[in-house]
N, C-alpha and C positions, 0 to 999 in steps of 0.2 A: 873324767866323767862328764857327760853332757849336761848342759844347763837343764834343770827340771828333772834330772835323774838323781835319785837319792843315793847316798853312800850306803853300802850294804856291809853289815858287820855280822860276825858269827862268834859267839862265845863257845869255845871248844871245851867240852867236858871229858872227851876221850873215853867214852863208855862203850862205844860200838867198835865193830870190826873196821880197822882203818882202810881195808881194801874196798869197803862199801860206802865210805864216807864221802858224801856229795860235797861237803864243805871244802875238803882238801883240794878238789878239782877247781872249785871257785877261787881258792887262794892261788893255785898254780897259774891260772889264767888272769889273775888280778881283777876278778869281778867282785871280790869281797875282802874285807880286812879281818884278819884273825884277831881274836881277843882271848887272852889266857886267864884273866881274872875278872870277876864281876865289876870291880871298881873301874875297869877300863871301858865299860859300856858308856857311850856318851849319855850324859845326864838326861837330855831331852829326847833321845831317840825313841822311836816306837819299838817296843820289845814284843815279839810274837810269842804269846803264851796261850796254849790251848785251853787253859782253865780260867783265863781272865773273864771278868764280868762284862767288859765292854767289847763289842764287835767292831772290827776294822771297817771303816766306811770312807766315802769320798771326803768327809769332813776332816779326815786325818792327813790328807794329801800334803798340805803346806808344812805340817810338822815333819812328815817323812822327808820331804825335799830339803828342808832346812837342817834337820838333825840326824836323818838316817833311819834305817830299819835294821833291827838286830834279831837274828834267830839264835836260839839256844840249842846247840847241837849236843843232845843227850840221848840215852837209850829210852825208848818208849816204855820199857819195863820199869825205869826209875823216874819217869817224868812226874808222877804224882808228888814225890818228895822234892825233886828239883824245883818245881814251880810253887812250892809253899813259900819261898822267899820272894820278896819284891825286888825286881831288877830295875824298874823305871816307874815314873808316875804315868807314863804313857804305855801301859801294857794293854795289848789288844789280842783277841782271839780271832781267827779266821772263821767265816761261816763254813759250813760243811762243804768239803771238796773231796773228790775221789783221788786216791794215790795212783800213780802210774809206775812207781818204782817197782822193780822185780820182787822185792821183799814183801811189800804190802799191796800188791796190785789190786785195784778196784775197791779197796777198803776205805770206807768213809773216814776222813779226818786223820788217818795215820800217815802223815806226809813226811817226806825227807826234808832236810833243811832247804835244799834248792827248791823243792815244790812249795814249801811255805813262803819263801821269799818271792818266788814267781807269782804265786797266788795273790800275795799282798800287792805286788806291783800291778797285776792285772786289775784288781779291784780299785786301785788308786788311779787307773787310767794311764799307766806307764808301761804300755804293752811292749815297746821295742826292747827295753831292758829285760823284761820277763822272757821274751823269745830268745834273746841273746844268751842268758844264763842257762836256759833249758837246752839250747842247741849243743851244749857240751856233752849231753848224755844221749845215748841211742834211743832211750825211752822218753826223753824230754818232751818232744812234740806230742806224744801220746797224752801227756798231762793236759795239754791245751785241748786236745780232741775230746777226751773224756769229760772235761769240765766246760766245754765251749758255751753252752747255754747258761748254766748257772753263773759263770764268770761274767758273761755279758750283762746279765740281769743284776748281779751284785754291783757291777761298776756303774750302772745307770740308776741304781737306787739312790734316792736323795738323802736318806737318813737311816739310822740303825733299825727303826721299826720296819721300814720297807725291806731292808736286807733280811730281817728275820722272817718276813712274809714270803720273800723269794725262797729262802731256805726251806720253809715248810712246804712250799709248792713242789720242790724237787725231792726233798728227803723226808 
């Protein structure tokens, strides 16, 4: 991994169709580290949680680089129950982004694991790694196209308040 590029982790809950699992492809190409139990999530990693109270922002960049970013790969139908537990003291939700994956195309916030990780990387200003992981999927570059302006503005926001203002202006 490049200096300044965080380790990516995915806690696999195996609730979805394995043929559509974006995490499996990340593992195959060694872009993410699979985790099979919650206790294996690095203690200080940022865990992407769509229901977290805090929004991911530039202020999380150093934590991400030092301790990594973890996505929880679960079914969206079961997400409400899955995220009732606390996985980390650094749980963050992404501001609204549009999905590009074929299952949830253009739906706000219903991202695949690779889209969530790439969105987090873009917001943290780690674009090269985001582009690299999205390039594994035919529809990956579309995620960046659909979200070009919001991602640019989220990444330049100085704090959570500004990110929420950007989110309101787009969505």
